C-alpha positions in Angstrom: -4.9 -7.3 6.5 -4.9 -11.1 5.8 -2.4 -13.7 6.9 -1.6 -17.0 5.2 0.6 -19.3 7.2 3.2 -21.4 5.4 3.5 -24.8 7.1 6.5 -26.2 5.2 8.8 -26.4 8.1 6.5 -28.5 10.2 7.0 -31.0 7.4 10.8 -30.3 7.5 10.8 -31.3 11.2 8.9 -34.5 10.4 11.2 -35.4 7.6 14.3 -34.8 9.7 13.5 -38.1 11.5 11.3 -39.6 8.8 8.6 -39.7 11.4 4.9 -39.3 11.4 5.0 -36.2 13.6 4.6 -33.3 13.6 1.5 -33.4 11.4 1.5 -30.4 9.0 -2.3 -30.7 8.5 -3.0 -30.5 12.2 -0.8 -27.4 12.3 -2.8 -25.9 9.4 -6.1 -26.5 11.2 -4.9 -24.9 14.4 -3.6 -21.9 12.4 -7.0 -21.5 10.8 -8.7 -21.6 14.2 -6.3 -18.9 15.4 -7.4 -16.6 12.5 -5.2 -17.4 9.5 -7.0 -16.6 6.2 -5.2 -19.3 4.3 -2.6 -22.1 4.3 0.5 -22.1 2.1 2.9 -24.9 1.3 5.6 -25.5 -1.3 6.0 -28.9 -2.9 9.5 -29.2 -4.2 10.9 -31.5 -6.8 13.0 -33.3 -4.2 10.0 -33.6 -1.7 12.2 -32.4 1.1 9.2 -31.5 3.2 5.7 -31.3 1.7 4.5 -34.5 -0.1 1.5 -35.3 -2.2 -0.1 -37.0 0.8 0.0 -33.7 2.7 -1.6 -31.8 -0.2 -4.5 -34.2 -0.4 -5.2 -34.1 3.3 -4.9 -30.3 3.3 -7.4 -30.0 0.4 -9.8 -32.3 2.2 -9.4 -30.6 5.6 -8.9 -26.8 5.6 -11.8 -24.4 5.5 -10.1 -21.2 4.3 -8.0 -21.5 1.1 -5.0 -23.6 -0.1 -2.1 -22.0 -1.9 0.5 -24.4 -3.3 3.9 -23.0 -4.2 5.6 -24.9 -7.0 7.9 -24.6 -10.0 6.4 -24.1 -13.4 7.0 -27.6 -14.6 4.8 -30.3 -16.2 5.3 -32.5 -13.2 4.0 -29.8 -10.9 1.2 -28.8 -13.2 -0.2 -32.4 -13.1 -0.1 -32.3 -9.3 -2.0 -29.0 -9.2 -4.6 -30.3 -11.6 -5.0 -33.4 -9.4 -5.2 -31.5 -6.1 -7.1 -28.4 -7.3 -5.9 -25.8 -4.8 -7.5 -22.4 -4.7 -4.2 -20.8 -5.8 -1.0 -21.9 -7.4 2.0 -19.7 -6.7 4.8 -20.1 -9.3 8.2 -19.8 -7.8 11.8 -20.3 -8.9 13.5 -23.5 -7.6 17.1 -24.5 -7.3 18.1 -28.0 -6.3 20.5 -27.2 -3.5 19.0 -24.0 -2.1 17.9 -23.9 1.6 15.0 -21.6 0.8 13.8 -19.7 -2.3 16.6 -17.2 -3.2 14.7 -14.6 -5.2 11.7 -13.9 -7.4 10.9 -15.6 -10.6 12.4 -14.0 -13.7 9.1 -13.5 -15.5 10.6 -11.5 -18.4 13.0 -14.3 -19.3 10.4 -17.0 -18.9 7.3 -15.2 -20.3 6.8 -17.3 -23.4 7.2 -20.6 -21.6 5.0 -19.6 -18.7 2.0 -18.2 -20.7 0.4 -21.6 -21.7 1.2 -23.0 -18.2 -0.7 -20.2 -16.6 -3.6 -20.5 -19.0 -4.0 -24.3 -18.4 -4.3 -23.7 -14.6 -6.7 -20.8 -15.0 -8.9 -22.8 -17.3 -9.6 -25.1 -14.4 -10.4 -22.1 -12.2 -7.2 -22.2 -10.2 -5.9 -18.7 -9.5 -2.3 -18.1 -10.4 0.2 -16.0 -8.5 3.8 -15.3 -9.3 6.5 -14.8 -6.6 8.4 -11.8 -8.0 11.1 -9.3 -6.9 10.0 -5.7 -6.4 10.8 -4.7 -10.0 8.3 -2.6 -11.9 9.3 -4.3 -15.2 8.8 -7.8 -13.8 5.5 -6.8 -12.4 4.4 -5.3 -15.7 5.2 -8.6 -17.3 3.1 -10.4 -14.7 0.2 -8.2 -15.7 0.8 -9.0 -19.4 0.5 -12.7 -18.5 -2.9 -12.0 -16.9 -2.1 -13.7 -13.6 -4.6 -13.1 -10.8 -2.2 -11.8 -8.2 1.5 -11.5 -7.3 3.5 -12.0 -4.2 6.3 -9.5 -3.8 9.5 -10.9 -2.5 10.5 -9.1 0.7 13.6 -11.2 1.3 16.1 -8.4 0.7 14.3 -6.0 3.0 14.1 -8.7 5.7 17.8 -9.5 5.5 18.9 -5.9 6.1 19.4 -4.2 9.5 17.4 -1.1 10.3 18.9 1.9 8.5 19.2 3.6 5.1 19.5 0.5 3.0 16.5 -1.2 4.6 14.5 2.1 4.2 15.4 2.0 0.5 14.3 -1.7 0.2 11.0 -0.8 1.9 10.4 2.0 -0.6 11.1 -0.4 -3.5 8.4 -2.7 -2.1 6.0 0.1 -1.7 6.5 1.3 -5.2 6.2 -2.2 -6.6 2.9 -2.7 -4.7 1.5 0.6 -6.1 2.5 -0.4 -9.6 0.8 -3.8 -9.3 -2.3 -2.3 -7.8 -2.6 0.2 -10.7 -2.3 -2.7 -13.1 -5.2 -4.5 -11.5 -3.2 -7.2 -9.7 -4.0 -8.3 -6.2 -0.9 -7.8 -4.1 0.5 -10.1 -1.6 4.0 -10.1 0.0 6.3 -12.4 1.9 9.7 -14.0 2.5 11.8 -13.5 5.6 9.2 -11.4 7.4 9.1 -11.8 11.2 7.7 -10.2 14.4 10.4 -7.5 14.4 10.3 -6.3 10.7 6.7 -6.7 9.6 5.2 -3.4 10.8 6.6 -1.1 8.1 5.6 -3.5 5.3 2.2 -4.0 6.9 1.6 -0.3 6.6 1.7 -0.4 2.7 -2.0 -0.2 1.9 -1.8 -1.9 -1.5 -0.6 -5.2 0.1 -3.7 -7.2 1.1 -2.1 -10.4 2.4 1.1 -11.7 3.8 2.5 -15.2 3.5 4.7 -16.0 6.6 6.1 -19.3 7.6 9.4 -19.8 9.3 9.0 -17.0 11.9 5.6 -18.3 12.9 6.8 -21.9 13.1 9.9 -21.0 15.1 7.8 -19.0 17.6 5.2 -21.8 17.8 7.9 -24.2 19.0 8.0 -22.1 22.2 4.5 -20.7 22.6 2.3 -23.0 20.4 0.9 -22.4 16.9 -2.3 -20.7 17.9 -0.5 -18.0 20.0 2.2 -17.6 17.3 -0.5 -16.9 14.7 -2.4 -14.5 16.9 0.7 -12.6 17.8 1.4 -12.0 14.1 -2.1 -11.0 13.4 -1.9 -8.5 16.2 1.1 -6.9 14.5 -0.7 -6.8 11.2 -3.7 -5.1 12.7 
């Protein structure tokens, strides 16, 4: 089971004081040394945390893989083709949201997204879509020939233990099985932490998790390397 660490909120802390610290790239390198299989970051239109400078330094520095989350816009496509990450994850983006609120509506945006995806793949950049655990949405992802998907676990993560969370867990499991049958590599993430990860980690079709806030919050107490190792222990 692989873990990619999202470093956005190290940059959020830096931007809170318009400072030079903490350095997101240093955090990424320490996460790699602790066993992370990749680094994830989201460059938003308002540049509230990650900036182009961070992307360039990450591309030059990390040894695993770089996954950049971004909206499917021409501005972001130009950035991707300049930086050349290993993977671009297409996500929905609202101006005033605190964090991503849901998966991308692939069915609604299929025609617009198709040439966008092809232009990235032509440069050998893998394309992922952050998608809700909906079989119809996932089938549309397969029709767009993306390389992988990331299943949105946010609803599951927001629920307390009980019948509703069990139902949400089953929806994720069914979505993962559907994606796997369609030939998609399956990742998952959003809201996962040290207390709710185990049931989702038991879903065999999910090969990688993208986790950020929980790891960063824990690292403020115990350090980034221990926070990453603690999460890896739970995934194992």
